[in-house]
C-alpha positions in Angstrom: 28.4 8.5 -11.3 29.9 5.3 -13.6 27.4 6.8 -16.0 29.2 10.4 -16.0 32.3 8.9 -15.9 31.8 6.7 -19.0 31.1 10.1 -20.8 33.7 12.1 -19.6 36.8 8.9 -19.3 36.0 6.9 -22.2 35.1 9.1 -24.7 31.5 7.6 -25.1 28.2 9.2 -25.9 25.7 10.1 -23.2 22.8 8.7 -25.6 25.2 5.3 -26.2 25.1 4.6 -22.7 21.7 5.1 -22.4 20.9 3.2 -24.8 23.4 0.3 -23.1 21.5 1.0 -19.9 17.7 0.8 -20.9 18.5 -2.8 -22.6 20.4 -3.7 -19.8 17.0 -3.1 -17.8 14.8 -4.5 -20.4 17.1 -7.4 -20.9 17.0 -8.1 -16.3 13.4 -7.4 -16.4 12.7 -10.2 -18.5 14.5 -12.6 -17.1 12.4 -11.6 -14.2 9.1 -11.7 -15.9 10.0 -15.3 -17.2 11.3 -16.6 -13.3 7.8 -15.4 -12.3 5.8 -17.4 -14.7 7.7 -20.1 -13.9 7.0 -19.7 -10.4 3.0 -20.1 -11.5 3.4 -22.8 -13.6 5.0 -24.7 -10.6 2.2 -23.8 -8.1 -0.4 -24.6 -10.9 0.9 -27.7 -11.3 1.3 -28.3 -7.9 -2.7 -28.1 -7.0 -3.5 -29.6 -10.0 -1.7 -33.1 -8.6 -4.5 -33.4 -6.4 -7.2 -32.0 -8.0 -10.9 -32.2 -6.6 -14.4 -32.0 -6.5 -16.5 -30.8 -3.3 -20.4 -31.9 -3.6 -23.0 -30.4 -2.5 -24.1 -27.0 -3.9 -27.1 -25.6 -6.4 -25.4 -25.9 -9.5 -24.5 -29.4 -9.5 -27.0 -31.6 -11.2 -27.6 -34.8 -11.2 -28.8 -37.2 -14.5 -30.2 -39.9 -13.4 -28.3 -43.1 -14.9 -30.3 -46.4 -14.1 -33.6 -47.3 -11.6 -33.8 -50.5 -10.0 -36.3 -51.9 -7.6 -35.1 -51.0 -4.8 -31.7 -48.6 -6.8 -31.3 -45.3 -8.5 -28.6 -44.0 -10.3 -26.9 -40.7 -11.3 -24.1 -39.1 -12.2 -22.4 -35.5 -11.7 -19.5 -34.2 -12.3 -17.8 -37.7 -13.7 -19.2 -39.4 -10.5 -21.4 -41.8 -10.6 -23.9 -42.4 -6.8 -26.0 -45.5 -6.7 -28.3 -45.6 -3.4 -31.0 -47.8 -2.1 -34.2 -46.7 -1.5 -37.7 -48.6 0.3 -39.8 -48.7 -3.1 -41.3 -52.0 -1.9 -42.8 -50.8 1.3 -46.1 -50.9 1.9 -47.1 -49.1 4.7 -49.6 -51.9 6.0 -52.2 -50.0 3.9 -52.5 -52.6 1.2 -50.3 -54.7 -0.9 -49.5 -51.7 -3.7 -46.0 -50.6 -2.6 -45.9 -46.7 -2.2 -42.4 -46.4 -0.9 -41.2 -44.0 1.6 -40.6 -40.1 1.2 -37.1 -38.9 0.3 -36.0 -36.0 3.3 -32.7 -34.9 1.5 -33.0 -34.7 -1.8 -30.4 -33.9 -4.8 -28.4 -31.0 -4.1 -28.8 -31.1 -0.5 -27.3 -34.2 -0.6 -27.7 -38.0 -1.4 -30.4 -40.1 0.7 -30.0 -44.0 1.4 -33.0 -45.8 2.9 -32.7 -49.3 4.3 -34.9 -51.5 2.7 -37.4 -53.5 4.7 -39.4 -55.0 2.0 -39.2 -57.0 -0.7 -36.9 -59.9 -1.1 -33.9 -58.8 -0.3 -34.0 -56.5 2.6 -30.5 -54.4 3.4 -28.9 -51.5 5.2 -28.8 -48.0 3.6 -26.3 -48.0 1.1 -24.4 -45.6 -1.2 -22.1 -46.7 -3.5 -19.4 -44.2 -4.8 -17.6 -44.6 -8.3 -16.1 -42.8 -11.6 -17.9 -42.5 -15.0 -14.4 -43.9 -16.2 -14.3 -46.2 -13.7 -10.7 -44.1 -12.1 -9.7 -44.8 -9.0 -10.1 -42.0 -6.6 -10.0 -40.9 -3.0 -12.6 -40.1 -0.3 -11.1 -37.5 1.6 -14.0 -36.0 3.9 -17.6 -36.7 4.0 -20.4 -35.4 6.6 -23.2 -37.7 7.4 -27.0 -36.7 8.7 -29.2 -40.0 10.4 -32.2 -39.8 9.0 -33.6 -42.1 12.3 -32.4 -42.6 15.8 -29.4 -45.0 16.8 -28.7 -43.8 20.2 -29.9 -46.6 22.1 -28.3 -49.3 20.1 -25.5 -47.3 18.6 -24.5 -47.0 15.4 -21.3 -47.0 13.2 -20.9 -45.9 9.6 -19.4 -48.6 7.6 -17.2 -47.7 4.3 -15.9 -50.9 2.3 -13.5 -50.2 -0.7 -13.8 -51.7 -3.8 -11.2 -52.6 -6.4 -11.7 -54.8 -9.4 -14.6 -55.3 -8.4 -14.0 -56.9 -5.2 -13.6 -56.0 -1.2 -10.5 -54.3 -1.1 -10.3 -55.2 3.0 -11.4 -57.9 4.9 -13.5 -55.5 7.2 -14.7 -52.0 6.6 -13.5 -48.4 8.1 -15.7 -48.0 11.0 -16.8 -44.3 11.5 -19.1 -43.3 14.4 -22.8 -42.6 13.8 -24.3 -42.8 17.1 -26.7 -40.1 18.1 -30.7 -39.1 17.3 -32.1 -38.0 13.8 -31.0 -35.3 12.2 -27.7 -35.2 13.8 -24.7 -34.9 11.4 -21.2 -36.5 11.8 -17.9 -35.2 10.0 -15.0 -37.5 9.3 -11.4 -36.2 7.3 -8.2 -37.3 7.3 -7.7 -35.2 10.5 -10.1 -36.8 13.2 -9.0 -39.0 15.8 -9.1 -42.1 14.5 -11.3 -44.2 17.1 -13.9 -42.1 15.9 -13.1 -42.7 12.3 -10.4 -41.5 9.5 -10.6 -41.0 5.7 -7.0 -41.3 5.5 -6.7 -44.5 3.9 -9.5 -44.5 1.6 -6.7 -43.9 -1.1 -6.7 -44.9 -4.5 -9.5 -47.1 -4.9 -12.4 -47.7 -7.9 -15.4 -47.5 -5.5 -16.7 -47.1 -2.1 -19.8 -48.7 -0.5 -21.0 -46.5 2.4 -23.5 -48.2 4.9 -25.8 -48.2 7.8 -28.4 -49.9 9.3 -31.1 -47.2 9.2 -32.0 -44.6 6.7 -28.8 -41.6 6.7 -27.4 -38.9 3.7 -24.6 -37.4 2.9 -24.7 -34.0 2.8 -21.1 -33.5 2.2 -18.2 -35.0 0.3 -14.6 -34.6 -0.9 -13.4 -36.5 -3.9 -10.1 -36.3 -5.3 -8.5 -37.9 -8.4 -4.6 -37.1 -8.9 -5.7 -37.5 -12.7 -8.7 -35.6 -12.6 -10.1 -34.9 -16.3 -9.4 -31.4 -17.3 -12.5 -28.9 -17.4 -14.4 -30.3 -21.0 -12.5 -33.4 -21.1 -15.4 -35.9 -21.4 -13.0 -38.5 -22.8 -10.2 -37.9 -20.3 -7.0 -37.6 -22.8 -6.2 -34.8 -20.9 -7.5 -31.9 -23.3 -10.3 -30.6 -24.3 -10.3 -31.1 -28.1 -12.7 -32.0 -31.0 -13.0 -35.4 -29.5 -15.0 -34.3 -26.4 -17.3 -32.6 -28.3 -18.3 -36.0 -30.0 -18.1 -37.1 -26.9 -20.3 -34.6 -25.8 -22.7 -35.3 -28.9 -22.9 -38.9 -27.8 -23.9 -38.4 -24.1 -20.4 -39.2 -22.9 -20.1 -36.1 -20.8 -20.8 -35.8 -16.9 -24.1 -34.1 -17.8 -25.3 -35.8 -20.8 -26.0 -33.9 -23.5 -26.2 -30.5 -21.6 -25.5 -27.4 -22.0 -23.5 -26.7 -19.0 -21.6 -29.9 -20.5 -20.6 -27.5 -23.7 -20.2 -24.4 -22.6 -17.3 -25.9 -20.3 -16.3 -27.6 -23.6 -16.5 -24.2 -25.2 -14.5 -22.4 -22.5 -12.2 -24.7 -22.3 -10.9 -25.9 -25.7 -7.8 -26.4 -26.6 -6.6 -26.3 -23.1 -5.5 -29.2 -21.2 -3.8 -30.3 -17.5 -0.5 -29.2 -18.7 -1.5 -25.6 -20.1 -1.8 -22.7 -18.2 -4.7 -20.8 -19.7 -3.9 -17.8 -17.6 -0.2 -16.9 -17.7 1.1 -15.3 -20.7 4.2 -13.7 -20.5 5.4 -12.4 -23.8 9.3 -10.7 -24.1 9.3 -7.2 -23.3 9.0 -4.6 -26.0 12.4 -4.0 -27.0 14.1 -7.1 -25.6 14.2 -8.6 -29.3 15.9 -5.8 -30.9 18.3 -5.3 -27.8 19.4 -8.7 -28.6 20.4 -8.1 -32.4 22.5 -4.9 -31.1 24.7 -6.3 -29.0 25.2 -9.2 -31.6 25.9 -7.1 -34.1 27.9 -4.9 -32.0 26.0 -1.5 -32.4 25.9 -0.7 -29.0 29.2 -2.8 -27.8 32.1 -0.9 -25.6 34.9 -1.8 -27.3 33.0 -0.6 -30.7 32.3 2.5 -28.9 36.2 2.8 -27.5 37.0 2.8 -31.5 34.5 5.3 -33.2 36.0 7.4 -30.5 39.1 6.9 -30.1 41.3 10.1 -29.4 38.3 12.1 -29.4 36.8 14.3 -26.2 33.3 15.5 -26.2 32.7 19.1 -26.6 34.3 21.5 -24.0 36.8 19.1 -22.7 40.3 18.8 -23.3 42.9 15.5 -23.5 45.3 15.6 -20.6 48.7 14.2 -22.2 49.8 13.0 -18.7 46.7 10.9 -18.2 45.4 10.2 -21.7 41.5 10.7 -20.3 39.2 14.3 -20.9 39.2 16.5 -18.2 
């Protein structure tokens, strides 16, 4: 309706009115698209603020780091797992150690064995830490018993460390009384009298122990400053320095093809980059802006150019000064 009134009463050509309408529409759509992009960016930033790693699955390859007399150490996805092994066990059939078999092997989980032989017997333990030593959160885990604890009862003990020392006087306890192959799962929502992980936040490492053999079969670790994919030096992006780090064996899975592919796929992308969100200005918006700025389609200019004129087939009324 207003378009026809402009044509009939204002002396505007329909084609000029249509240009104004189209440009206004394009500018409005441009604003909506940028607003939507901003929403995606905010959502992405919120999710990136608490990046984490879920263990275990077949795609996660453990890279051996070190071997000790009664322990082994592996790395995966930027985290280091050190776990006890009863390697000096003889089985009572001779003097030579034969060790005990592993029942749950990577990637089904990480098994810890109580050390029963040798100069330093002790509990089964798993120590978790980041490769770069940065603090992280232990958000959730599932443990499987590999021996009976139903008779005597048992609790998994988790002691966090800071600066190489125990952070608390006493560990956090998680109920683990049951029969061999029983599982127990804990997170930030489980009742505190059974065990709750809410306090396991912001520590450099966690020592997980039980007096009998056990395995961790599921694990959720969170790190607010988690490195971007392909960022092997932890500086916030995947660049040439990370390729050098890969060449030096400093990636999560040293010198692996998978780490190299990850770096290639994320080259130039960092924690502050939204790689999949690209919102170009819609075609024609820039041209509209130029036209508006020079007054080529401004209403005053159009009124001046059509002053005193009526469209073909119309006559101007002397009383109202309008075309009709």
